[in-house]
PyMOL Python script that loads the backbone (N, CA, C, O; Angstrom):
from pymol import cmd

cmd.read_pdbstr("""\
ATOM      1  N   MET A   1     350.798  94.061 139.559  1.00  0.00           N
ATOM      2  CA  MET A   1     349.415  93.880 140.128  1.00  0.00           C
ATOM      3  C   MET A   1     348.490  94.374 138.942  1.00  0.00           C
ATOM      4  O   MET A   1     347.659  93.566 138.528  1.00  0.00           O
ATOM      5  N   ALA A   2     348.550  95.487 138.422  1.00  0.00           N
ATOM      6  CA  ALA A   2     347.449  96.106 137.758  1.00  0.00           C
ATOM      7  C   ALA A   2     347.824  95.610 136.428  1.00  0.00           C
ATOM      8  O   ALA A   2     346.918  95.766 135.609  1.00  0.00           O
ATOM      9  N   ALA A   3     348.906  95.050 135.959  1.00  0.00           N
ATOM     10  CA  ALA A   3     348.422  94.377 134.678  1.00  0.00           C
ATOM     11  C   ALA A   3     348.075  92.697 134.748  1.00  0.00           C
ATOM     12  O   ALA A   3     347.873  92.087 133.698  1.00  0.00           O
ATOM     13  N   ASP A   4     348.034  92.129 135.840  1.00  0.00           N
ATOM     14  CA  ASP A   4     347.519  91.016 136.268  1.00  0.00           C
ATOM     15  C   ASP A   4     345.768  91.463 136.093  1.00  0.00           C
ATOM     16  O   ASP A   4     345.082  90.872 135.259  1.00  0.00           O
ATOM     17  N   GLU A   5     345.258  92.409 136.856  1.00  0.00           N
ATOM     18  CA  GLU A   5     343.986  92.749 136.619  1.00  0.00           C
ATOM     19  C   GLU A   5     343.280  93.175 135.436  1.00  0.00           C
ATOM     20  O   GLU A   5     342.081  92.958 135.261  1.00  0.00           O
ATOM     21  N   LYS A   6     344.180  93.901 134.465  1.00  0.00           N
ATOM     22  CA  LYS A   6     343.981  94.184 133.065  1.00  0.00           C
ATOM     23  C   LYS A   6     343.794  92.478 132.375  1.00  0.00           C
ATOM     24  O   LYS A   6     342.767  92.111 131.805  1.00  0.00           O
ATOM     25  N   ALA A   7     344.722  91.815 132.534  1.00  0.00           N
ATOM     26  CA  ALA A   7     344.385  90.484 132.002  1.00  0.00           C
ATOM     27  C   ALA A   7     343.511  89.845 132.240  1.00  0.00           C
ATOM     28  O   ALA A   7     343.061  89.156 131.325  1.00  0.00           O
ATOM     29  N   GLN A   8     342.821  89.779 133.694  1.00  0.00           N
ATOM     30  CA  GLN A   8     341.741  89.058 134.044  1.00  0.00           C
ATOM     31  C   GLN A   8     340.644  89.969 133.377  1.00  0.00           C
ATOM     32  O   GLN A   8     339.826  89.363 132.685  1.00  0.00           O
ATOM     33  N   ALA A   9     340.491  91.449 133.490  1.00  0.00           N
ATOM     34  CA  ALA A   9     339.235  91.858 132.683  1.00  0.00           C
ATOM     35  C   ALA A   9     339.225  91.259 131.390  1.00  0.00           C
ATOM     36  O   ALA A   9     338.192  90.631 131.158  1.00  0.00           O
ATOM     37  N   LYS A  10     340.213  91.274 130.335  1.00  0.00           N
ATOM     38  CA  LYS A  10     340.180  90.895 129.231  1.00  0.00           C
ATOM     39  C   LYS A  10     339.702  89.073 129.143  1.00  0.00           C
ATOM     40  O   LYS A  10     338.926  88.573 128.329  1.00  0.00           O
ATOM     41  N   THR A  11     340.292  88.521 130.017  1.00  0.00           N
ATOM     42  CA  THR A  11     339.761  87.221 129.899  1.00  0.00           C
ATOM     43  C   THR A  11     338.280  87.075 130.201  1.00  0.00           C
ATOM     44  O   THR A  11     337.548  86.471 129.417  1.00  0.00           O
ATOM     45  N   GLU A  12     337.787  87.664 131.420  1.00  0.00           N
ATOM     46  CA  GLU A  12     336.456  87.754 131.498  1.00  0.00           C
ATOM     47  C   GLU A  12     335.413  88.429 130.245  1.00  0.00           C
ATOM     48  O   GLU A  12     334.253  88.141 129.951  1.00  0.00           O
ATOM     49  N   GLN A  13     336.366  89.442 129.663  1.00  0.00           N
ATOM     50  CA  GLN A  13     335.283  89.759 128.506  1.00  0.00           C
ATOM     51  C   GLN A  13     335.304  88.481 127.173  1.00  0.00           C
ATOM     52  O   GLN A  13     334.347  88.142 126.476  1.00  0.00           O
ATOM     53  N   ALA A  14     336.495  88.043 127.138  1.00  0.00           N
ATOM     54  CA  ALA A  14     336.521  87.193 125.964  1.00  0.00           C
ATOM     55  C   ALA A  14     335.441  85.392 126.392  1.00  0.00           C
ATOM     56  O   ALA A  14     334.734  84.715 125.646  1.00  0.00           O
ATOM     57  N   LYS A  15     335.805  85.206 127.870  1.00  0.00           N
ATOM     58  CA  LYS A  15     334.786  84.243 128.417  1.00  0.00           C
ATOM     59  C   LYS A  15     333.568  84.591 128.108  1.00  0.00           C
ATOM     60  O   LYS A  15     332.775  83.753 127.678  1.00  0.00           O
ATOM     61  N   GLY A  16     333.215  85.958 128.290  1.00  0.00           N
ATOM     62  CA  GLY A  16     331.795  86.285 128.520  1.00  0.00           C
ATOM     63  C   GLY A  16     330.986  85.942 127.028  1.00  0.00           C
ATOM     64  O   GLY A  16     329.929  85.330 126.877  1.00  0.00           O
ATOM     65  N   LYS A  17     332.052  86.688 125.789  1.00  0.00           N
ATOM     66  CA  LYS A  17     331.777  86.431 124.681  1.00  0.00           C
ATOM     67  C   LYS A  17     331.445  85.369 123.881  1.00  0.00           C
ATOM     68  O   LYS A  17     330.711  85.418 122.894  1.00  0.00           O
ATOM     69  N   ILE A  18     332.169  84.119 124.464  1.00  0.00           N
ATOM     70  CA  ILE A  18     332.322  82.900 124.099  1.00  0.00           C
ATOM     71  C   ILE A  18     330.842  82.475 124.378  1.00  0.00           C
ATOM     72  O   ILE A  18     330.026  82.239 123.487  1.00  0.00           O
ATOM     73  N   LYS A  19     330.531  82.387 126.051  1.00  0.00           N
ATOM     74  CA  LYS A  19     329.019  82.101 126.528  1.00  0.00           C
ATOM     75  C   LYS A  19     328.059  82.658 125.956  1.00  0.00           C
ATOM     76  O   LYS A  19     327.085  81.941 125.726  1.00  0.00           O
ATOM     77  N   GLU A  20     328.019  83.739 125.642  1.00  0.00           N
ATOM     78  CA  GLU A  20     326.962  84.419 124.968  1.00  0.00           C
ATOM     79  C   GLU A  20     326.884  83.422 123.768  1.00  0.00           C
ATOM     80  O   GLU A  20     326.074  82.496 123.755  1.00  0.00           O
ATOM     81  N   ALA A  21     327.813  83.677 122.713  1.00  0.00           N
ATOM     82  CA  ALA A  21     327.731  83.190 121.162  1.00  0.00           C
ATOM     83  C   ALA A  21     327.463  81.816 121.512  1.00  0.00           C
ATOM     84  O   ALA A  21     326.913  81.363 120.507  1.00  0.00           O
ATOM     85  N   ALA A  22     327.531  81.039 122.243  1.00  0.00           N
ATOM     86  CA  ALA A  22     327.124  79.574 122.649  1.00  0.00           C
ATOM     87  C   ALA A  22     326.019  79.163 122.929  1.00  0.00           C
ATOM     88  O   ALA A  22     325.518  78.095 122.577  1.00  0.00           O
ATOM     89  N   GLY A  23     325.502  80.093 123.672  1.00  0.00           N
ATOM     90  CA  GLY A  23     323.858  80.530 124.223  1.00  0.00           C
ATOM     91  C   GLY A  23     322.918  80.651 123.268  1.00  0.00           C
ATOM     92  O   GLY A  23     321.827  80.082 123.257  1.00  0.00           O
ATOM     93  N   ARG A  24     323.555  81.759 122.075  1.00  0.00           N
ATOM     94  CA  ARG A  24     322.599  82.030 120.998  1.00  0.00           C
ATOM     95  C   ARG A  24     322.841  80.901 120.203  1.00  0.00           C
ATOM     96  O   ARG A  24     321.850  80.453 119.626  1.00  0.00           O
ATOM     97  N   THR A  25     324.105  80.224 119.996  1.00  0.00           N
ATOM     98  CA  THR A  25     323.948  79.186 118.769  1.00  0.00           C
ATOM     99  C   THR A  25     323.083  78.099 119.382  1.00  0.00           C
ATOM    100  O   THR A  25     322.543  77.404 118.521  1.00  0.00           O
ATOM    101  N   VAL A  26     322.818  77.779 120.569  1.00  0.00           N
ATOM    102  CA  VAL A  26     322.075  76.613 121.340  1.00  0.00           C
ATOM    103  C   VAL A  26     320.650  76.707 121.683  1.00  0.00           C
ATOM    104  O   VAL A  26     319.898  75.788 122.007  1.00  0.00           O
ATOM    105  N   GLY A  27     320.311  78.378 121.524  1.00  0.00           N
ATOM    106  CA  GLY A  27     319.182  78.956 122.045  1.00  0.00           C
ATOM    107  C   GLY A  27     318.872  78.596 123.588  1.00  0.00           C
ATOM    108  O   GLY A  27     317.864  78.121 124.112  1.00  0.00           O
ATOM    109  N   ASN A  28     320.085  78.991 124.107  1.00  0.00           N
ATOM    110  CA  ASN A  28     319.960  78.834 125.706  1.00  0.00           C
ATOM    111  C   ASN A  28     320.288  80.218 126.377  1.00  0.00           C
ATOM    112  O   ASN A  28     321.357  80.821 126.281  1.00  0.00           O
ATOM    113  N   GLU A  29     318.892  80.705 127.247  1.00  0.00           N
ATOM    114  CA  GLU A  29     318.810  82.015 127.304  1.00  0.00           C
ATOM    115  C   GLU A  29     319.908  82.156 128.730  1.00  0.00           C
ATOM    116  O   GLU A  29     320.696  83.101 128.764  1.00  0.00           O
ATOM    117  N   ARG A  30     319.871  81.259 129.728  1.00  0.00           N
ATOM    118  CA  ARG A  30     320.883  81.461 130.713  1.00  0.00           C
ATOM    119  C   ARG A  30     322.053  81.806 130.403  1.00  0.00           C
ATOM    120  O   ARG A  30     322.696  82.807 130.716  1.00  0.00           O
ATOM    121  N   LEU A  31     322.446  80.448 129.420  1.00  0.00           N
ATOM    122  CA  LEU A  31     324.156  80.825 128.984  1.00  0.00           C
ATOM    123  C   LEU A  31     324.281  82.054 128.090  1.00  0.00           C
ATOM    124  O   LEU A  31     325.414  82.475 127.855  1.00  0.00           O
ATOM    125  N   THR A  32     323.265  82.640 127.592  1.00  0.00           N
ATOM    126  CA  THR A  32     323.507  83.821 126.633  1.00  0.00           C
ATOM    127  C   THR A  32     323.648  85.180 128.012  1.00  0.00           C
ATOM    128  O   THR A  32     324.383  86.168 127.996  1.00  0.00           O
ATOM    129  N   GLY A  33     322.778  84.800 128.965  1.00  0.00           N
ATOM    130  CA  GLY A  33     322.640  85.964 130.179  1.00  0.00           C
ATOM    131  C   GLY A  33     324.030  86.365 130.768  1.00  0.00           C
ATOM    132  O   GLY A  33     324.541  87.442 131.075  1.00  0.00           O
ATOM    133  N   GLU A  34     324.553  84.666 130.811  1.00  0.00           N
ATOM    134  CA  GLU A  34     325.707  84.562 131.896  1.00  0.00           C
ATOM    135  C   GLU A  34     326.776  85.122 131.115  1.00  0.00           C
ATOM    136  O   GLU A  34     327.643  85.790 131.679  1.00  0.00           O
ATOM    137  N   GLY A  35     326.807  84.883 129.649  1.00  0.00           N
ATOM    138  CA  GLY A  35     328.163  85.543 128.957  1.00  0.00           C
ATOM    139  C   GLY A  35     327.971  87.164 129.132  1.00  0.00           C
ATOM    140  O   GLY A  35     328.918  87.820 129.566  1.00  0.00           O
ATOM    141  N   ARG A  36     326.801  87.766 128.807  1.00  0.00           N
ATOM    142  CA  ARG A  36     326.469  89.300 129.211  1.00  0.00           C
ATOM    143  C   ARG A  36     326.907  89.348 130.534  1.00  0.00           C
ATOM    144  O   ARG A  36     327.449  90.447 130.658  1.00  0.00           O
ATOM    145  N   THR A  37     326.951  88.844 131.406  1.00  0.00           N
ATOM    146  CA  THR A  37     327.161  89.119 132.509  1.00  0.00           C
ATOM    147  C   THR A  37     328.635  89.158 133.014  1.00  0.00           C
ATOM    148  O   THR A  37     328.999  90.096 133.723  1.00  0.00           O
ATOM    149  N   ASP A  38     329.535  88.104 132.645  1.00  0.00           N
ATOM    150  CA  ASP A  38     330.788  87.985 132.402  1.00  0.00           C
ATOM    151  C   ASP A  38     331.413  89.444 131.574  1.00  0.00           C
ATOM    152  O   ASP A  38     332.186  90.275 132.049  1.00  0.00           O
ATOM    153  N   GLN A  39     330.953  89.429 130.553  1.00  0.00           N
ATOM    154  CA  GLN A  39     331.260  90.621 129.686  1.00  0.00           C
ATOM    155  C   GLN A  39     331.292  91.970 130.664  1.00  0.00           C
ATOM    156  O   GLN A  39     332.316  92.644 130.780  1.00  0.00           O
ATOM    157  N   ALA A  40     330.186  92.246 131.276  1.00  0.00           N
ATOM    158  CA  ALA A  40     329.748  93.392 131.953  1.00  0.00           C
ATOM    159  C   ALA A  40     331.038  93.459 133.280  1.00  0.00           C
ATOM    160  O   ALA A  40     331.848  94.373 133.434  1.00  0.00           O
ATOM    161  N   LYS A  41     330.942  92.549 133.889  1.00  0.00           N
ATOM    162  CA  LYS A  41     332.115  92.128 135.260  1.00  0.00           C
ATOM    163  C   LYS A  41     333.598  92.617 134.228  1.00  0.00           C
ATOM    164  O   LYS A  41     334.234  93.546 134.725  1.00  0.00           O
ATOM    165  N   GLY A  42     334.129  92.081 132.932  1.00  0.00           N
ATOM    166  CA  GLY A  42     335.238  92.081 132.471  1.00  0.00           C
ATOM    167  C   GLY A  42     335.321  93.813 132.338  1.00  0.00           C
ATOM    168  O   GLY A  42     336.263  94.474 132.775  1.00  0.00           O
ATOM    169  N   ASP A  43     334.032  94.420 131.586  1.00  0.00           N
ATOM    170  CA  ASP A  43     334.288  95.907 131.448  1.00  0.00           C
ATOM    171  C   ASP A  43     334.080  96.987 132.510  1.00  0.00           C
ATOM    172  O   ASP A  43     334.131  98.183 132.226  1.00  0.00           O
ATOM    173  N   ALA A  44     333.850  96.541 133.712  1.00  0.00           N
ATOM    174  CA  ALA A  44     334.005  97.068 135.031  1.00  0.00           C
ATOM    175  C   ALA A  44     335.018  97.215 135.773  1.00  0.00           C
ATOM    176  O   ALA A  44     335.261  98.155 136.530  1.00  0.00           O
ATOM    177  N   ARG A  45     335.665  96.231 135.555  1.00  0.00           N
ATOM    178  CA  ARG A  45     337.093  95.912 135.819  1.00  0.00           C
ATOM    179  C   ARG A  45     338.274  96.596 134.903  1.00  0.00           C
ATOM    180  O   ARG A  45     339.320  97.092 135.320  1.00  0.00           O
ATOM    181  N   GLN A  46     337.872  96.501 133.687  1.00  0.00           N
ATOM    182  CA  GLN A  46     338.433  97.305 132.678  1.00  0.00           C
ATOM    183  C   GLN A  46     338.948  98.750 132.969  1.00  0.00           C
ATOM    184  O   GLN A  46     340.053  99.284 132.869  1.00  0.00           O
ATOM    185  N   ALA A  47     337.442  99.266 133.456  1.00  0.00           N
ATOM    186  CA  ALA A  47     336.915 100.434 133.737  1.00  0.00           C
ATOM    187  C   ALA A  47     337.911 101.217 134.833  1.00  0.00           C
ATOM    188  O   ALA A  47     338.477 102.303 134.701  1.00  0.00           O
ATOM    189  N   LYS A  48     337.923 100.376 135.850  1.00  0.00           N
ATOM    190  CA  LYS A  48     338.472 100.583 137.325  1.00  0.00           C
ATOM    191  C   LYS A  48     339.955 100.880 136.896  1.00  0.00           C
ATOM    192  O   LYS A  48     340.411 102.011 137.060  1.00  0.00           O
ATOM    193  N   GLU A  49     340.736  99.836 136.328  1.00  0.00           N
ATOM    194  CA  GLU A  49     342.111 100.073 135.907  1.00  0.00           C
ATOM    195  C   GLU A  49     342.310 101.255 135.388  1.00  0.00           C
ATOM    196  O   GLU A  49     343.095 102.038 135.924  1.00  0.00           O
ATOM    197  N   LYS A  50     341.682 101.546 134.347  1.00  0.00           N
ATOM    198  CA  LYS A  50     341.806 102.791 133.687  1.00  0.00           C
ATOM    199  C   LYS A  50     341.550 104.139 134.556  1.00  0.00           C
ATOM    200  O   LYS A  50     342.163 105.197 134.418  1.00  0.00           O
ATOM    201  N   VAL A  51     340.611 103.893 135.391  1.00  0.00           N
ATOM    202  CA  VAL A  51     340.473 105.046 136.499  1.00  0.00           C
ATOM    203  C   VAL A  51     342.186 105.160 137.145  1.00  0.00           C
ATOM    204  O   VAL A  51     343.023 106.063 137.136  1.00  0.00           O
ATOM    205  N   LYS A  52     342.172 104.027 137.574  1.00  0.00           N
ATOM    206  CA  LYS A  52     343.798 103.842 138.794  1.00  0.00           C
ATOM    207  C   LYS A  52     344.742 104.346 137.549  1.00  0.00           C
ATOM    208  O   LYS A  52     345.559 105.238 137.781  1.00  0.00           O
ATOM    209  N   ASP A  53     344.646 103.801 136.262  1.00  0.00           N
ATOM    210  CA  ASP A  53     345.872 104.551 135.820  1.00  0.00           C
ATOM    211  C   ASP A  53     346.200 105.971 135.462  1.00  0.00           C
ATOM    212  O   ASP A  53     347.272 106.575 135.432  1.00  0.00           O
ATOM    213  N   ALA A  54     344.351 106.503 135.070  1.00  0.00           N
ATOM    214  CA  ALA A  54     344.576 107.922 135.110  1.00  0.00           C
ATOM    215  C   ALA A  54     345.112 108.494 136.191  1.00  0.00           C
ATOM    216  O   ALA A  54     345.929 109.393 135.994  1.00  0.00           O
ATOM    217  N   LEU A  55     344.840 108.180 137.320  1.00  0.00           N
ATOM    218  CA  LEU A  55     344.757 108.988 138.600  1.00  0.00           C
ATOM    219  C   LEU A  55     346.314 109.321 139.108  1.00  0.00           C
ATOM    220  O   LEU A  55     346.702 110.217 139.858  1.00  0.00           O
ATOM    221  N   THR A  56     347.224 108.042 138.277  1.00  0.00           N
ATOM    222  CA  THR A  56     348.440 107.633 138.916  1.00  0.00           C
ATOM    223  C   THR A  56     349.490 108.061 137.904  1.00  0.00           C
ATOM    224  O   THR A  56     350.688 107.905 138.140  1.00  0.00           O
ATOM    225  N   ASP A  57     349.051 108.589 136.802  1.00  0.00           N
ATOM    226  CA  ASP A  57     349.950 109.089 135.794  1.00  0.00           C
ATOM    227  C   ASP A  57     349.961 110.842 136.020  1.00  0.00           C
ATOM    228  O   ASP A  57     350.652 111.554 135.291  1.00  0.00           O
TER     229      ASP A  57
END
""", "prot")
cmd.dss("prot")
cmd.show_as("cartoon", "prot")
cmd.util.cbc("prot")
cmd.orient("prot")
């Protein structure tokens, strides 16, 4: 399960970067903001998994 969560975090981060770049390219502030939000969600999920890993080691 933890590997699935880590993969999902990476996917959210990548999706966010793509959205942010696309939003900047076309000048769409909403899309840029959504991209940043997706990246933040991925970062938070990744941090949570790192804490869980540290506590179980």
